[in-house]
C-alpha positions in Angstrom: 103.5 111.1 80.5 102.8 110.0 84.1 101.2 112.4 86.4 102.7 113.1 89.8 100.8 114.5 92.8 102.2 118.0 92.0 100.6 117.9 88.6 97.2 119.7 88.6 95.2 116.5 87.9 97.3 114.5 90.3 96.8 117.2 93.0 93.1 117.2 92.4 93.0 113.4 92.7 94.7 113.6 96.1 92.3 116.3 97.3 89.3 114.4 96.1 90.3 111.2 97.7 91.1 113.0 101.0 87.7 114.6 101.0 85.8 111.4 100.3 87.5 108.6 102.3 89.4 108.0 105.5 92.1 105.3 105.4 89.9 102.3 106.5 87.3 103.3 103.9 89.9 103.6 101.2 91.3 100.2 102.1 87.9 98.6 102.1 87.0 100.2 98.7 90.2 98.9 97.0 90.1 95.5 98.7 86.5 94.5 98.1 85.6 96.3 94.9 89.0 96.7 93.2 91.0 93.6 94.2 93.9 95.6 95.6 95.4 95.3 99.1 96.6 98.9 99.7 99.1 98.0 102.5 100.8 95.5 100.1 101.4 98.3 97.5 102.2 101.5 99.4 103.7 102.4 102.7 100.7 102.8 105.0 102.8 103.6 108.0 103.1 107.2 107.0 100.7 110.2 106.8 97.4 109.7 105.1 98.0 112.4 102.4 101.3 110.7 101.6 99.5 107.3 101.3 97.0 108.8 98.8 99.9 110.4 96.8 101.6 107.0 96.6 98.3 105.4 95.5 97.9 108.1 92.7 101.4 107.4 91.4 100.8 103.6 91.5 97.5 103.9 89.6 99.0 106.3 87.1 101.7 103.8 86.1 99.2 101.7 84.2 96.6 104.4 83.4 94.2 103.2 86.2 93.4 106.6 87.6 90.1 106.9 85.6 89.1 103.3 86.7 89.7 104.3 90.4 87.7 107.5 90.0 84.8 105.5 88.5 84.9 103.1 91.5 85.2 105.9 94.0 82.2 107.7 92.5 80.1 104.6 93.0 81.0 104.6 96.7 80.6 108.3 97.2 78.3 109.6 94.5 77.6 112.9 96.3 81.1 114.0 96.8 81.6 117.2 94.7 85.4 116.9 94.3 85.1 113.4 93.0 82.3 114.4 90.6 84.3 117.3 89.3 87.3 115.1 88.7 85.2 112.4 87.1 83.6 115.0 84.8 87.0 116.3 83.7 88.3 112.7 83.1 85.1 111.7 81.3 84.3 108.7 83.5 81.1 107.4 84.8 80.5 105.6 88.1 81.4 101.9 88.1 78.3 99.7 88.2 79.7 97.6 90.9 76.8 98.5 93.1 73.1 99.0 92.2 72.1 102.6 91.8 69.0 104.5 90.8 68.3 108.0 89.3 67.4 111.0 91.4 63.9 110.8 92.8 63.8 107.0 92.8 61.8 105.2 95.5 63.0 102.5 97.8 61.1 100.0 95.6 63.2 101.2 92.7 66.4 100.6 94.5 65.3 97.1 95.5 64.3 96.4 92.0 67.7 97.6 90.7 69.4 95.4 93.3 67.3 92.4 92.2 68.4 93.0 88.5 72.0 93.1 89.6 71.7 90.0 91.8 69.0 87.7 90.3 68.0 84.8 92.6 69.0 86.6 95.8 66.4 85.3 98.2 66.9 88.1 100.8 66.3 90.7 98.1 63.3 88.8 96.8 61.8 88.6 100.3 62.4 92.3 100.8 60.8 93.2 97.5 57.7 91.0 98.4 57.3 92.7 101.8 57.4 96.1 100.0 54.9 95.0 97.4 57.0 93.7 94.5 56.4 95.8 91.3 54.4 93.9 88.7 56.1 95.6 85.9 59.8 95.2 84.8 62.4 97.6 86.0 62.5 100.6 83.6 65.3 100.9 81.0 67.0 103.7 83.0 67.5 101.4 85.9 68.6 98.5 83.7 71.2 100.7 82.1 72.7 101.7 85.5 73.1 98.1 86.6 74.3 96.7 83.3 77.8 95.2 83.0 80.6 97.7 82.8 81.2 98.8 79.2 83.4 101.4 77.5 84.6 102.4 74.1 87.8 100.7 72.9 89.9 101.7 69.9 89.1 99.0 67.3 92.4 99.1 65.5 94.4 98.6 68.7 92.0 95.9 69.8 92.5 94.0 66.6 96.3 94.4 66.8 96.3 93.1 70.4 94.2 90.1 69.3 96.7 89.2 66.7 99.5 89.5 69.2 97.7 87.2 71.7 97.0 84.7 69.0 100.7 84.6 68.0 102.0 84.4 71.6 99.6 81.7 72.9 100.5 78.0 72.6 99.0 74.5 73.3 101.2 72.6 75.7 101.4 68.8 75.3 102.8 66.6 78.0 102.7 62.8 78.5 99.8 63.1 80.9 98.0 66.4 80.3 97.2 69.2 78.0 97.3 72.9 78.8 97.7 76.4 77.4 100.6 78.8 77.8 101.9 82.1 76.4 105.2 83.8 75.7 106.7 86.0 78.5 110.1 86.2 76.8 111.5 85.3 73.3 112.1 81.7 74.5 110.0 81.5 77.7 106.5 80.3 78.2 104.3 80.7 81.3 101.7 78.1 82.2 100.4 76.5 85.4 102.4 74.4 87.8 99.7 71.7 87.7 100.0 71.4 83.9 103.7 70.3 84.2 103.5 69.0 87.8 104.7 65.5 86.8 107.7 67.1 85.0 108.6 69.1 88.1 108.3 65.9 90.3 110.4 63.9 87.9 107.8 61.5 86.5 109.0 62.3 82.9 111.8 64.4 81.4 111.5 67.9 79.8 112.1 66.5 76.3 108.6 65.0 76.5 106.9 68.4 76.6 106.1 70.3 73.4 104.7 73.8 72.9 102.6 74.3 69.8 102.2 77.8 68.4 99.8 78.8 65.6 97.5 75.8 66.3 94.6 77.6 64.8 92.4 77.4 61.7 95.2 75.9 59.6 96.9 73.2 61.7 99.6 72.8 58.9 101.1 76.0 60.0 101.6 74.9 63.6 105.1 75.6 65.0 106.3 72.9 67.5 109.0 73.9 70.0 110.6 71.6 72.6 111.8 72.6 76.0 115.4 73.4 76.8 115.2 72.0 80.4 112.9 72.0 83.5 111.1 75.1 84.6 113.2 78.1 85.4 110.9 79.1 88.3 107.7 77.7 89.6 105.2 77.8 92.5 102.6 75.2 93.5 98.9 75.5 93.7 97.0 75.7 97.0 94.6 73.2 98.5 92.1 76.0 98.6 92.3 76.0 94.8 91.2 72.4 94.8 88.4 72.5 97.3 87.3 76.1 97.2 87.7 76.7 101.0 90.3 78.6 102.9 93.0 80.8 101.4 96.2 80.3 99.4 99.4 80.3 101.5 102.4 82.5 100.7 103.9 81.6 97.3 101.0 79.3 96.3 100.7 80.8 92.8 100.3 77.7 90.5 102.7 78.8 87.8 105.7 77.4 85.9 108.1 79.3 83.7 109.2 77.0 80.9 112.5 77.5 78.8 112.1 76.9 75.1 114.9 75.1 73.2 114.7 77.9 70.6 112.6 81.1 70.1 109.1 80.4 68.7 110.0 82.1 65.4 108.6 85.1 63.6 107.9 88.5 65.1 105.6 87.3 67.9 106.9 89.4 70.7 105.9 88.5 74.2 104.0 89.7 77.3 106.2 91.5 79.9 105.7 90.2 83.4 104.7 93.4 85.1 104.9 93.5 88.9 102.7 96.7 89.1 99.2 95.7 90.2 96.2 96.7 88.1 93.0 98.2 89.6 90.1 96.0 88.5 86.4 96.2 89.4 83.5 93.8 89.9 81.6 93.3 86.7 84.6 94.3 84.5 84.7 92.4 81.3 87.5 89.8 80.9 88.7 87.6 78.0 90.4 84.2 78.3 92.4 83.0 75.2 92.6 79.2 75.5 93.2 75.8 73.9 90.1 74.3 75.6 90.1 70.5 75.4 93.4 70.7 73.4 91.5 72.1 70.4 92.3 75.1 68.2 92.6 78.5 69.8 89.4 80.0 71.2 88.4 83.2 73.0 85.7 83.4 75.7 84.2 86.5 77.4 82.8 87.1 80.9 82.9 89.4 83.9 84.7 89.6 87.2 82.6 88.2 90.1 84.8 88.2 93.1 88.2 88.9 94.7 88.3 86.1 97.3 90.6 85.7 100.3 93.3 88.4 100.3 92.7 89.4 96.7 95.3 86.9 95.6 92.8 85.4 93.1 90.4 86.8 90.5 87.1 85.0 90.0 84.9 85.4 86.9 82.2 83.7 84.9 84.2 83.2 81.7 83.7 79.8 80.1 86.8 77.5 80.1 87.4 73.7 79.9 90.0 71.1 80.4 93.1 72.2 78.6 92.4 75.9 79.4 94.8 75.8 82.4 97.6 78.3 81.8 95.6 80.6 79.6 96.1 84.4 79.7 93.3 86.5 81.2 92.9 89.9 79.6 91.1 93.2 80.2 88.7 94.7 77.6 91.8 96.6 76.2 93.5 93.1 76.0 96.1 93.9 78.7 97.3 90.8 80.5 96.2 90.7 84.1 96.0 87.0 85.1 96.9 83.3 84.6 93.8 81.1 84.5 94.2 78.0 86.6 91.1 76.7 88.4 87.4 76.3 88.6 84.8 76.1 91.3 84.9 72.5 92.5 81.1 72.4 93.3 78.9 70.1 91.3 77.2 73.3 89.9 80.2 75.6 89.5 79.7 79.3 89.8 83.2 80.6 88.9 86.5 80.2 87.2 89.6 81.6 88.6 93.0 83.2 87.9 96.2 84.2 89.7 97.0 87.9 89.3 99.9 88.3 86.9 101.7 90.9 89.2 102.0 88.3 92.0 103.6 85.9 89.6 105.9 88.5 88.2 107.2 89.3 91.7 107.7 85.7 92.6 109.6 85.0 89.3 111.9 88.0 90.0 112.5 86.9 93.5 113.5 83.4 92.3 115.8 84.8 89.5 113.6 83.4 86.7 113.5 86.7 84.9 117.3 87.0 84.7 
């Protein structure tokens, strides 16, 4: 059951946030550490308490209240109301920023920051000026700056893996390979650039095939043709190609493909949810992909950045050609992004996805979900 602000936990959430942050601080926390633009999701032209109540209801829709409390505790570790709420919810501070235990020295904090950001020349210089410790950072500090981890129900995780496997497909076109996944019984989501030549008329839709169950036993592969051109689509941005600037409005790099028939079986599909998810730097992510057009693989990494206006998610998950159009999933295997691009630098530092809620809103606006 969803909690409203009148519920005791919802009311305590509102009180804790009001005691810890003013509006600019809350906006900054969500934008830079959670990948959420507050003014895009709630009415910020109202009283601050009402804004926080709207945020609580928004977060509660997808069970993201504990994630927010963990993030908030990292920013304001000394706030007693946040701590009490966190204790009741059983959440720890998010390791998005380096921390150290009570009584730690300045050297300890610098050492923790170095462990979190190896290779940072500014931190290295600061550590040298302070007398860089000759011994490694102790295990307590290492634990506090480790990647974010949490316990996940094994049975549910295995079930969701099976669902992802059944719903993911290899997409073959005359000029490229890509990955896609079901977002309806007979609809597949992939990248605009995977089928760009189809959209521009270089070939016809009957030349595109979606291959499901292309896994360990290729003989079981189910091949499904398209019923027509994309039902809805949006182009990529020049910024996705060169890594500079920001995407423009509607530059979401997706295409919604209609299948000539359902893919068969009891695969189900991923709903295109327009409600944003609260993420956090260092959160684990999975990308399920047909890299290089090969059998289905799964890669793991962490979130590294929310660039621009938080209309992209960057991470260090390994991908390759053919991975475009893959689903990006949380540790609980909830769909949160459409993988589409990589750092164009000669020594790439990130891969990138478009948040799924932005695509869901665009599809709805264009009537593709009807």
